[in-house]
VOSE-191120 format. One record per atom (N, C-alpha, C, CB): residue in one letter; x, y, z. Coordinates in steps of 0.001 Angstrom, whole numbers, plus 500000, padded with zeros to 6 digits. Atoms other than C-alpha are relative to their C-alpha. Glycine has a CB too. Layout:
aXYZ...
//
This chain:
m500844498820500000m500000500000500000m500888501242500000m499040499999501222k499233498765500095k501220503517499248k499388501049500920k500048500512498540y500416498940499084y501033506201501947y500935501190499823y500003499503501482y499194498784500045y502288509784502092y500224500470501426y499315501112499142l499647499489498682l504126510899505226l500160501508499888l501305499329500547v499980498538500068v503531514608505848v500116500580501405v498728500539499294a499948499226498760a504275517161508563a498921501071499907a501429500637500237v501131499069499984v501292519334509561v500261501082501039v498663499256500302f499770498841499145f501324522794511159f498879500190501022f500142501251499150d501045499638499048d499457524119514176d499100501066499386d500613500502501332e501000499081500565e496471526455513687e500555501387499710e498831500125500941n499455498650500211n498352529762514102n500917500057498791n500758500465501237s499073500037501137s501088528831511656s499254499768498702s501055498911500197s500765500316501201s498616527387509203s499210501204499495s499057498841500274s500783498836500432s496442530511509185s500896501102499435s499176500548501169s499108498970500535s499404532861508680s500580499579498648s501136500290500993l499497500482501290l500796530669505859l498905500038498934l500549498571500140t501115499942500951t497342530554504243t499828501410499453t498697499530500665k500080498611500467k497275534367504076k501077500283498959k500138500978501182i498899499815500945i500667534369502340i499705499236498711i501345499528500620q500339500822501157q499511531571500030q498981500704499105q499455498642500453k501036499323500787k496447533539498952k500558501216499271k498840500423500902s499417498837500674s498476536669498211s500913499572498854s500782500862501002i499130500515501061i501021534647496179i499148499489498837i500921498867500540s500876500529501051s498215532892494277s499368501118499196s498910499118500605k500595498863500693k496611536219493453k501052500716499142k499372500980501015k498928499290500698k499938537799492440k500413499277498722k501209500163500917y499531500771501146y500985534970490090y498865499310499232y500998498968500462k501186500571500644k497425533960489063k500118498480499905k499802500608498596l499838501451499933l497879530362490196l498652499299499953l500753499604501269y501224500772500179y495341527623489619y499266499741501306y500316498693499337k500777500416498834k494180525902492783k500905499931501225k499320498633499749n499264500084498748n495343526324496347n499858498600500590n499504501065501001t500116501273499307t496105523210498348t499106500198501216t501400499449500413p500944499815498901p493416522619500989p500665500068501370p499001498891499993v499306500016498718v495823521872503865v501484500181499733v499725498677500786l498564499788500182l499329523294503988l500760498967500824l500412501449500409h499242501075499379h501844520582504824h501374499908499348h499247498653499886i498692500293500585i505400519415504194i500017498522499629i501176500356500992p499904501415500375p505547516191502151p501404499476500298p499656499803498499l498708500533499584l508317514085503666l500406498758499216l499970499680501469g499649501175500767g508108510934501597g498805499139499669g501003499196500736v501007500982500398v506140508190499928v500416498675500607v499858499900498430v499706501228499270v505960505066502072v499282498840499327v499579500120501492n500587501225500540n505394501610500581n500101498927501058n500705499555498681s500009501035498974s504330499036503105s498726499179499884s500124500617501410n501162500881500004n502032496014503037n499520499703501406n500320498707499283d500345500284498605d502057495662506823d499879501317500759d501066499071500668f500221498715499347f500485498713508444f500458499988501453f498534500373499926e499585500076498595e501265497492511972e501497500265500153e499649498625500586k498551499747499963k505015497479511242k500295501476499731k500735499113498963l499833498585500321l504761500943509695l499631500865501196l499146500384498783d500462499255498825d502816502235512701d501017499901501134d498628499475500468e499004500209498944e505345500737515122e501285500782499711e500318498499500146a498786499264500384a508275502246513192a499819501499500195a500369499705498538l500238498564499834l506697505715513153l499896500394501473l498725500407499266h500057499708498564h505891505575516876h501398500025500607h499130498963500726k498634500055499470k509494504606517611k500801501240499594k500713498728499509v499232498853500501v510929507413515452v499513501303500627v499900500085498467l500556498702499595l508566510216516574l499801500155501501l498693500213499319a500252499938498560a508255509373520291a500821501060500746a500275498664500601p499232499045499195p511136511567521573p499841501470499606p501431499646499925y500018498633500521y510234514717519596y498840500828500516y499954499972498509k501003499015499607k508362517826520687k499637500842498784k500518500899501164n500326499036501054n506650520471518569n501255500803499692n498817500943500425f498803499260500379f509312522336516624f499659500990498896f501123499039499544k500205498967501008k509670525310514318k500902499744498806k500265501396500584i499213500049501220i510864525440510736i500093501415499444i499375499018498956m499817498699500635m512159528408508779m499612499891498527m501471500497500152i500421499961501397i510676529378505413i500791501080499292i498472500256499872d499198499083500797d512919530985502800d499126500987499245d500874499229499026n500677499025500846n512013533913500606n499704499415498613n500853501272499871k500120500579501329k512128531589497577k498727499177499850k501208499140499698i501091500885500384i509226529892495828i500596499005499021i498776500792499371v499375501034500816v510287526577494310v498953499253499180v500782499021500882f500855500787500878f508810524514491474f500344498535500175f500158500435498520n499822501432499827n508335520783492109n499544499296498728n499214499481501239d500321500662501264d508506518869488806d499144498755500187d501270499631499279s500701501275499853s507225515568490175s498509500179500285s500636499190501111f501415499766499698f503931517016491504f499417501178499221f499824500240501486n500431498830500774n503743520074489156n499378501068500907n498992499578498915t500499499010499044t503298522429492123t501069501035500303t499540499319501298l499113498981499445l504811525613493475l499915499911501512l499624501437499493g500004500080498546g505819525782497107g501005500916500643g500259498606500433f499047499248499193f507579527670499864f501180499085500294f499344500529501325k498800500791499700k511171526494500337k500228499972501504k501247500576499272v499781500197498573v511831525073503809v501483499779500250v499167498807500534e498603500204499614e515236525320505465e500158498554500460e500437501004501129d499863501431499710d516509521748505668d501071499714501045d500323499245498730k499138500356498880k518294521715508985k499194500110501279k501263500906500056g500720499989498741g517283521241512568g499227498710500201g499062501187500060y500797501174499661y514622518854513873y499466499264498778y498856500403500877i500612500646501164i513006518200510495i501017499120499276i499428501057499033n498951500779500648n516291517003509017n500380498791500856n501235500878499736k499673501087499079k517057514898512100k498928498909499945k500145500538501439i501091500971500084i513627513238511893i500072499232498680i498633500706500137l499884500681501292l514101512480508188l501136498977499988l500217501021498890r498888500957499896r517474510856508880r499599498798500829r501239500669500613s500443501086499129s515955508827511690s499008499081499290s499370500567501270v500970500800500770v513081507695509441v500720499139498979v498970500912499291s499299500764501039s515433506659506634s500896498915500588s500833500935499135n499185501025499348n517596504705509123n499151498915500657n500902500638501036t500825500940499250t514741503033511036t499091499156499112t499167500747500998f500968500720500835f512317502048508267f500545498713499381f499522500902498907p499511501272500555p514595499435506601p500039498867501037p501392500198499418i499997501023498955i514804497605509948i498630499316500074i500370500623501372y501366500522499958y511007497169509815y499494499566498611y499065501057500584n500342500361501388n511046496283506061n498956500937499404n499488498562499941v500876498969500553v509299499538505170v500852500863499077v499319500865501138n499279499184500976n510404501439502054n499440501409499993n499915499379498591i500426498607500116i510315505219501851i500827500672498918i500143500751501356k499336499224501045k511136507462498920k499891501471500376k499370499725498584m499975498587499625m512190510980499903m499796500863498756m501337500361500705p500249499155501169p510947513763497592p501146500959499708p498731500785500196n499079498953500468n513258516008495557n501377499956500644n499398501339500249n498641500137499446n516550514670496906n500146500675501354n501019500582499035g499927499417498667g515741515905500408g499688501477500065g501335499778500554n500392498595499971n514765519452499367n498545500100500418n500224500675498622l501352499928499455l511724520246501462l499301501274499553l500034499927501524n500799498832500320n508920522571500459n498568499789500477n500036500289498487i501408500031499626i505340523424501359i499213500303498732i499669501030501162p500743499731501227p503139523006498261p498878501006500250p499426498698499428i501035498977499802i500913526067497870i498962499999498901i500628501363500087a500965499993501098a499267525652494446a500543499203498824a499674501444499565n499601500637501257n499294523822491146n500607501067499096n498782499294499302a499303499044500867a501627525468488667a499296500107498651a501475499583499800n500507499798501355n500396526981485420n501178500263499065n498976501179499952h498931499830500988h502368527616482231h500888501208500307h499400500146498608n499218498784499733n503438531161483178n500943499830501182n499070501175500258t499128500164498831t504779530185486590t501101498989499731t499186499566501219r498944500957500362r506640527171485186r501076500688499175r499413498805499217k499054499262500838k508242529455482609k500825500964500850k499255500770498889s499295499064499114s509114532068485278s500969499270500918s498999500803500836a499129500772499117a510531529410487612a501189499437499229a499217498863500669g498905500501500817g512620528040484737g501018501073499675g499467499412498729n499096498895500332n514088531461483926n500759500524501208n499225501129499370g499378499505498786g514945532311487509g499134499642501192g500223501520499924t500718500330498791t513733532104491058t498891501010500263t500955499938501179l501099499140499557l510379533479492192l500175500254501493l498599499351499693y499829499645498593y510323535280495543y498665500391500617y501011501146500152i501210499616499275i507635535770498169i499938501513500110i499961499349501407n499912498554499854n508771539321498864n501243500480499253n500048500419501510p498831499605500800p511025540732496107p500827501124500620p499551500424498634q499249498912499377q512024543740498277q500978499498501066q499040501001500616c499106500544498970c513691541503500903c501234499388499344c499267498941500868e498809500672500502e517108539932500585e499613498640499446e501066499855501110k500380501221500705k517021536935498283k500174498742500845k500807499871498740d499751501200499212d518446534409500778d499547500128501448d501458499667499962s500430499807498616s516675535650503895s498879499034500356s499541501446500225y501088500824499502y514284533673506048y498890500934500444y500467499068501167l501083499061499746l510902535347506186l499079499570501129l499201500189498758y501030500451499079y508654533196508315y500450498753500750y498702499726499251t499842501253499277t508665530499510947t498620499375500148t500681500221501396a501245500731499820a506000527842511284a500255498858500965a499448499476498643k499858501038498989k505398525332514057k499345498704499514k499377500457501341v500503501321500349v505021521632513197v499503499346501275v501097499128499302c500572500578498782c502691519951515680c499723498504499884c498723500716500349k500247501434500150k502123516486514180k500420499520498621k498522499680500242f499744500682501256f502931514024511455f498779499149499695f501308499135500063e501163500788500385e500262512204509474e500342499120498807e498804500912499673l499945500852501180l499930509375506988l498731500254499202l500146498480500384w501131499728500880w497693510223504027w499987498983498868w500065501444499439k500113500838501199k496375508133501158k500352500791498758k498586499424499871q499675499126501123q496650511079498750q500666501249500543q498732500360499173p499288498836499479p498977514070499074p499205501302499923p501281500167499258t500718498747500217t496262516607498216t498896500281501000t499423500001498649s501059499705499035s493732516219501007s500196499174501255s498613499731499394n499888500755498752n493634515223504635n498706499270500310n500370500927501160r501228500751499784r490136513782504237r500277498500499975r498953500367498941e499623501401500043e491866510486503533e501198499742500897e500305499571498570m498930500208499038m494131510671506566m499843498609500610m499986501101501103i500015501347499447i495046507213507797i500245500051501503i501055499114499310k499654499935498582k496698508018511129k500782501274500278k500817498759500428s499304498793499575s497982511045513026s500949499656501144s498991501100500430y498986500201498959y501111511150515199y500336501350500610y501286499313499424p499710498692499387p500976514236517443p501329499984500744p498873500401500963l498739499850499278l504254515499518865l499720500505501403l500958500960499256k500158499540498617k504784516304522531k499922501528500055k501169499493500876e500071498559499769e503889519781523782e501217500428500816e498675500389500729y498864499477499214y506589521993525310y499677499905501465y500329501467499619
//
């Protein structure tokens, strides 16, 4: 069975990112916004859900809610044909990904990490103009800011397994992180 492992934000972070998403979608005339903002961490292939559940509990048990930094860049994801906010790939999120990739083979669970470990938050489906603009150069959330600056922080409060990466209506299981 194929599942999508995603990181989900708390309500405050999600609402502030949704405001930014709507302004970006209006500015670049993007197609459809994603219903729930999330960070896709990988595609998991497993026939035994109990082993997968046990592996995820083991990996995520020691972690608390944590923050991620969002770059000023908007990235284009070829595999899903989406635009997204670029996420800084260091800190807890990177440590959790390493732990997942080391632990899952022990439980005979396969995971495929997206985009060679480059993390992003999908915000909308890409249209022809944005694909062309992303191919010619980098798109920015705020062009007046420095190009390599970090604009926003968001708090990750749980991980979830989804059947499809586009909606949480088909969520299989949620793994909340510890509170501070």
